[in-house]
N, C-alpha and C positions, 0 to 999 in steps of 0.2 A: 109187421109194418109199423113204422114209427108214428105216422100221422094218418090213421085210418079215416077220421072224420073230416080231413082237410081236403077241400076241393082244389082243383088246379088253380082256379082264380084266386081263392083265398091264400093258397100256398104261394102263388106268385106275388100277391100283394104283401104277404108277410115278409117274404124274402126281400122284396123291394124296399119296404119300410126299414128293415134292419140295415140293408146296404146303404140307403140314403142317410140314415141316422149315423151309421158308422162313418160314412164319408164326411158328413158335417162335423162329427166329433174329431175326425182326423184333421180336417181343415182348421177347425178351431184350435186344436192343440198345436198344429203346425204354425199357426199365426202366433200363438203364445210362445212356442219354442223360438220362433224367429225374433220375437220381441226380447225374450230372455237372452238370446245370443247377442243381439245388439247391445244390451246392457252389459253383458260380459265383455264384449269388445270395447265398450265405453270405459269400463274399469281398467282393462289392459292399457288403453290409451292414456288414462290418467296416471297409471303406474309408470308408463314410459316417460310421460312428461316429468314426473318427479325424479326419475333417474337422470333425465337430461338436465334438469335444473341443478341437481347435486353435482353432476359432472362439470357443468359450466361454473358453478361456484368454486369448486376446487381449482379449476383451470385459472379463473380470475385471480384467486389468492396466490396461486403459484406464479403467475406472470407478474403480479405486483411485487412479490418477494424477489423474483429474478431481477426486476428493475432496481429495487432498493439495494440488492447485493452487488450487482454488476453494472448498473447504470445503462443497460441496453435499451435503445429506443424501440426496438422491435417488441420488447417485452411490454413497454408502456402502451404501444399501439395495439398489441394483442389484448392487453387488459381492457382497453376501451371497447374493442370489438366484442370481446366476450361479455362485457357488462351489458352492451346493447342486446346481444342474443339472449342474455339472462332476463332482461326486461320483457322481451317479446314472449319468451317461454312462460314467464309468470302471468302475462296477460292472457295467453292461450289457456293456461291452467285454470285461471279464475273464471274465464268464459266457459270452459269445459265443465266446471263444477257448479254452474248457475242453477242446475236442477236440484241441488242439495244445499240448502242454506247453511247448515252447520259446517259442511266441508268448504263452502265458499268463504265463510268467515275465517276458517283455518288457512285457506289459501291466501286471503288478503293479509292475515297476520304473518304468514311466511314471506309474502312480498315485502311487507314493511321491515321485517327482521333482516332480509337479504339486502334491502336498500341501505339500511343502517350499516351492515357489515361491509358492503362494497364501498360506502362513503368513507369508512375508516381507512381502508386501503388507498382510496383516491387521495385523501388528505395527506397520508404519509408520502405518497408519490409526488404530490404537489410541493410538499415541504422539501423533499429531496431535490426536485427540479429547480426550486428557487435558490438552492445553495445552502440552505440551513439543514441541520441534522434532522432526520425524521424523528418524530416523538417516540421515545422508548421508556417513558416513565411508567411507574407501576400502574397508574390509573388507565393509561392507554392500553397497556398489555392486558389489564383486567377487562377492559371493554371489548378487546378483540376476542379474548377467550370466552367471555359471556356471549358475545355475538355468535361465535362458532357453535357454542353449546345450544344457544336458543334456536339457531337454524336447524341443527341436527335434531333437536327435540321436536320441532314443528314438522320437519320432514317425516320423522318416525310416526308422529300422530296421524299425519295424512296417509302414510302407507298402511298403518294398522287399520284405519277406517276403510280404506279402499280394499284391502285384503279381506276384511270382514264382509264388505259388500260383495266382493267377488265370490266368497264362499257361499253366501246366501243365494246369489243369482245363479251360480253354477248348480247348487242344490235344486233350485226351482226348475232349471232347464232339464236336469236329470229326472226330476219328478214328472215333468211333462212327457219326456220320452218314455218313461216306464208306464205311465198311464195309457199312452198310445199302444205300447206293446201289450198291455193287459187287455185293452179293448179289442185289439186284433186277435189275441189268443182266445177270447170268448166269442166275439161277434162273428169272426170269419168262419169258424167251424159250424156254428149254428146256421149261419146264412148258407153255407155250402150244403148242409143237410137239406135245408128247405129247397134250395135250387135243384138239388139232385132229385128230390121227390117230385117237384114240379116238372122236371125234365122227363122223368119216366112217364108221368101222366100225359104230358103234352106230346111226347114222341108217338103215342098211340093215336093221337088226334090229327096232327098235321106237322109238316116240316117247318112251318113258320115259327111255331113256338120253340121248336128245337134250335133254330137259329138265334132266337132271343136269349135262350139259356147260355149259348156259347158266348154271346156278347157279355152277359153278366159275369161269366167266369173270367173273361179277359179283364173286366173291370176289377175283379178281386185280385188278380195277379198284379195289376198296376198299383193297387193300394198296398199290397204286400211289399212291392219294390220301394214305394214311398216310405213305408215304415222302416225298412232295412236301411235306406239312405239316411233317415233321421237318426237311427241308432249308430251308424258309422260316424255321423257328424258329432254326436254326443261323445263317442269314444275319442275322436280326434281332439276335441276341446279339452277333455280330461287329460289326455296325454300331453298336450301342449302346456297345460297348467303345471303338470308334474315336472316336465322338462325345464320350464322357466324357474321353478323353485330350486331344482338341482343346480342350475347355472348360477343363480344368485348366491348359493352357498359355496361355490368353488373357491378355493384358497389361492390357486395359481393357474397359469395357463395350461400346464400339463394335466392337471385334474380336469380342466375344462375340456381338453381334447378327449380324455378317457370317457367322460360323461357323454359327450357327443357321439363317439363311436358306438357306445352301448345303446343309446337311444335310437339312433338311425337303424342299427341292426335289428332292434326289436320292432320298431314301428314300420319299417320298410323292408320286410323280409324278401329275400331273393335278389337283392340289389347289392352290388359292390360299391363302395364309397371311398373317396379320397378327400381329405381336408388339407387345403393349401393355405399358408399364412404368408403374407408379404413381409419381407425382411425390412428392418429399419432403413437400409440403404435405398429402398424402393427400386432396385435394379432387377430383382428376381424374387420368386416365391419359393417356399420350402414345404415339402410334404411332411406334415406333423402327425397325421393319423390316417389309418387305413382299416377298413372292415370288409368282410366278405372276400370270396375268392376273385382275383382279377380276371376279367373276361377280355381285357385288352391291355397292351403295354402302356404304362403311364410314366412320364418324366418326373423325377423326384425333386428337381430344382429348375423349373421352367422360368422363362422370362415373363414379365407381366402381360405383354401383348400376345402371349401364346393362347390365352383363353378369350373366347368371343364374349363371354358374359362380362368380363372386366372391361372390354372395349365398349360394349353397349350399355353397361351399368344396368343390365336386366338379365333375367334367366334366359338361357339359350338351350333349346331342345334339339337333339340330333336323333332323327328317326332311323337312320342307317349309318352306322360308323364305318362300314366297309366301303360303301360307294358314295355316300353323301359328304357334304362339307362338315368337317369336324374340327375341334380345337387342336392346335398344334401340340399341346402337351399330351394328347392321346394318340398312341400309335395305331396302326391298322391291325384289327383283330386277326389272330391266327386261326386256322381251321376253316370249316365251311359254314358254321352257324352264323346267323345274323345277330348283330349287337346294336342296341340303341342306348342313348345317354342323355343326361341333363346336367348343365353347369349353372350354379346359382351364385351370384356375387354376394359377398358379405359387406354390406354398406353400413357404416356407422358414422354419424355426425358429418355426412357429406363426403366421406372418404372410403375408398375400397380398401379393406384390410385383409382380404383373402377371398377364397371361393371354395365351394363344395362341388365335387364332380361325382355324379351317380351314374352307374352303368348296369345294364341288365341284358339278358339274352332275348333274342327275338327282334322284330322290327316294329316300330311304332313309337308311342309316347310312354314316359314313365308313369305307372299307375300312382294315384294319389299325389299328383304333381303339386297341387295346392298345399297339401300337408308338408311336403318337402320345403316349399318356399317359406311357409310360416315357421318351420323349425329353424331355417337359416336366418330369418329375421331375429328370432330370439338369440341365436348364437352370435350374430353381429354385435348386438348391444352388449352382451356379456363379455365378448372378446375385447371390445373397446374399453370397457370399464376395468378389466383386469390389466390391460396394457397401461392405462392411466395410473392405476394403483402402483404397479411395478415401477413406472417412471418416477412417480413422486418419492417412492422409497429409495430409488437410486440417487435422485437429486439430493436427498437429505443427508447422505453419508459420503458422497463423492465430490471431489474437486472438479470443477467444470473444465479447466484447461488441461490437466494432466491425466484425469481419470483415476488418480490415486484416491485413497480414503482421505477425508478432510480432518481437520483438527478436532472437530466434535466427535467423530468416530474414534479417533486416537484416545481421547480422554475417557470414552466409555469402555473401550476394549483393553486399555492398558491395565487397569485395575483387575479386570477379569483374568488376563493372562498371568499377572503377577500372582494372584491367588491360586491359580491352577498349578503354576510351577512350585509354589510353596508347599501345596498339598503333596506333590510328587517328590519334593526334595530335589528339584532340578534348578539350575541357574537360569537366568534370563539376561540377555544383552540388549542394550539400547544404543543405537547408532544415530548420532546427530550429524547431519550432512549439510554442508553449505557450499554453494557454487562460488568459487573465488572470483573476486573483482566483478561481480555481476552488475553493479551499478555502472561501472565504467563500460562494460560490454553493452549495456542498454544505451548509454549516452553515445557511444561510437556507432553502433549498428542499428539502433532503433528498437522500439518495443516489440515489433513483430518478430525480429530475429531473437530478441530475448525470450519471447514466448516459445519460439521454435526450439531454442536451446533447452528450456525447462521441460518441454514435451519430450525431446529426444532423451534427456537424462531420465525422465520418468519411465519411458519405455525400457531403457536399460535396467532401471531399478526393478521393474516388474519381472523382467526376464531373469533376473538373478535371485528372485524370491522363491522360497519353498512354499508349499501349500499352506503351512501353518504360520508363515511370516506375515507381518502386517506392515505394509509400506504406506506412508502418509505424507502429504504435503503439509508441513507445519506452518508455513506462512512465507510469502515472498519467494526467495530463492533457497529457503531452508526446508530440508526434508528430514523425516524420522523413520527409522527402520527398527521394528521390534523383532527380536529373534528369540522365541521361546526355546527353552531346553538347550541353550547354547553356551558353552564354556568360553573363557577368555581367549584361548588359543584359536578356537574355531572362529570366534568373532573377529579376531585380528586378521586371520587368513581371508575371511570373506570381505572385510573392509578394504584390505590391500588390493584384493582382486577387483572390487568395485571401483576403487580409486584409479587403478591402472586402466580399466576398461573405459572409464569416463574420459581419461586423457586421450584415448584413441578416437573418441567421438568427433565427427566432422559435420558441421551444419553449413549448408550452402546458402549464400546470400544472393539477392537478385543479380549482382554483378558477376556471379560465377565463382567468387572467392570461397574457399572452404575454411570455415572458422572452427576453432577448437575451444574447449573449456577444461578447467581442472576443478577438483572438489577437495575440500578438507573435511575430515571425519573425526568426530570425538566419540569415544566408547565409554559407556558406564555399564556396570554389571551388578545384578542383584544376586546375592545379598551384600557383596563387598562394598558397594557405594550407596546403599540405601534399600529399604524394603517397601517404599511407597513410590508412586509414580512421580510425584513432584521432586523427590530427592534424586531419583535417577535422571530426570530431565535436566535438573540443574547440574548434576555431576557431568552429564554428557555435554552440556553447554560449556562448562569449564574446560573440559578436554578439547572441545572444538576451538575455544578461544586460544588454548595453548598451541594447537596445530596451526592456527592462523598466525600467531605470534612467532612461531618458529620458521615461517616462510611459506606457508600454504602448500597445497598439493601433497598432503601427508596425512597420516593417521596418528592420533594421540589417544592415550588411555587416561582416564581420570585417576589421579594418585589417591592411594588409600590414606595417606597422612593428611589430606586436606578435606575434612568433612564439609559438606555443602549445607549451609543453614536452610531451614524451611520456615517460611513465613507462617 
C-alpha cells in the first residue's frame, strides 16, 4: 500500500491541495502564455507594418518615376495617394511602438527619412509639371541614393529589432507551455494516485465520497484538455513563424507556390488543397499549385465570381459539397462519401489576388480552420510583395508601349552577347530598323494611330524572333534587333522577310480605313563592322541611312570599306 498512514480525509485534502495548486499554476501560466501570445502578435503586426511601409515607398517612387518618364496624370495622382497612405502607416507604426522607446525613436527616424525621400520625388514632379526639366544634377542623384539607402537601413534596423523581440517572446511562450506540461506530467500522476487511494477508502464508507472522486477525475481530464490545447497553440505559432520566414526568402512566385503546397500538406494533413492566383487581366484565375489527392473535381481556370470567398472577401465554409451550396469552381464529388470544404481569399493591400480551396472527406467544418486562415494571411502579403518585385523588374527593362526591351537593356545585353559570340568564334548581326515616314504618318493620322502602328510592328518583330534574339525599341520609331550566332546571309534573309511582312501589316483607323507602313533596315555584322557595341550600332545606322537614301522600304548592309568612327 502506497499511503498506509494516510487517512481518507487527509488523502482527500492532499489531493485537493495538489489539484488546486495545479489549477492555479495552470491558470497563471495560461495567463502568462496569453500575454506572451499577445506580444508575439504585436511583433507580427509591427513586421507587417514595416512590410507595408516598404511596399508603399517602392510604389510611390515607381509612380513618381512613371510620371517623370511618361507624364501620366494617373501616376502623379497615385503618387499622392500612396504618399498619404505612407504617412498613415508611419503614424500607426509609431503608435504601435510606443511601448518600446528605442523602437519608437527608430520609427520616428524612419518617418523623417521617408518624408525627406518622398519630398525629393515630389519636388522633381513639381518641377516637371511647371515645364522645367526635373533636377538631374549629381547632388540631387546623390540625395536620392542616400535617401533610399537611409530608408533601407532604418527599415532593416527596425526589422532586426522586431525579429529579436519575436524570438525572445516566442521562446518565453514556449517556455511557459513546457512548464505547464512539466507540471502536468508530475502533478497529475501524483494527484491521481492520491485520488485513487482516497476513492478506495471512501468506496467502503459511502457512495457520496465515490461521487466526489468521479468529479475530481473529470476536473483532471478537463485540465489535461487545456494543457493539450495550449500545446497545439504553441505548435501552431511556431509553424506560422517558420512559414513566414520561408515566404520572405522566396525568390519568385513559383518558389512561393512550392513552399505553400509543402507547408499546407504538413500542417493540415488529410486535406486536399488548390491555390488559385488571379491573372493580371482580372477576368479569371489560374490554378498554380495543388496538394493532396482531389476529393472533388476542380476547375483549373475559373472566373473570379466562381468563388464565394472572393465575392464576400471572407472565408467561406462548405459543410456538405454534395448537397449544400458550394463554389462554382468545385464540381459535385463522385462516389457516395461526404465531402466538406473551405475557401479563403488572399487579400493584400485591399485587393483580392487569389484564393486557397481546401477539401476533405466527411461532413462538417475543416479542422484547424483558424490555422488555415492565418496561413493564408501570410501567403497574401508574400504573394503581393513578389508580384510588386516582379512588376518593378519588368518596368525597369521593358518599353511601356511595345513591350519590347528598352534601350537600357539593349546597352547592358549587347556587350554580353558580343563577348559570348567572340568566345565561341561565332558572328553576330545587328539590325537597325526604322519605320518610314513615321512623322508624316503621325501628322496625318494622329498619335494614337502612330502608337498603334508601332505596337503592331513590335508584335510582328517579337513573332519573328528566336529565343536567343533580343528585340528592343531603340527610340521613337527606331528598333534594334540583335541576332547572336547569325551570319550575313541569314541576317539578310531574315531582314528581307521582316521588311516584307511589315509591308503587309494593316492598321485600322476609327474611320475604317486600313493603313499600311514600310520599314527600312540597316545590317551590321560582328566582327566585319566592329567588335564593340558602339561600332556595330554606328555601322548599322550608316546602313540604315543608306537604305533611306536609296528610296526606303529596303535592306542595306554596312560597307566594309567605310569604317565607322567611335567617339
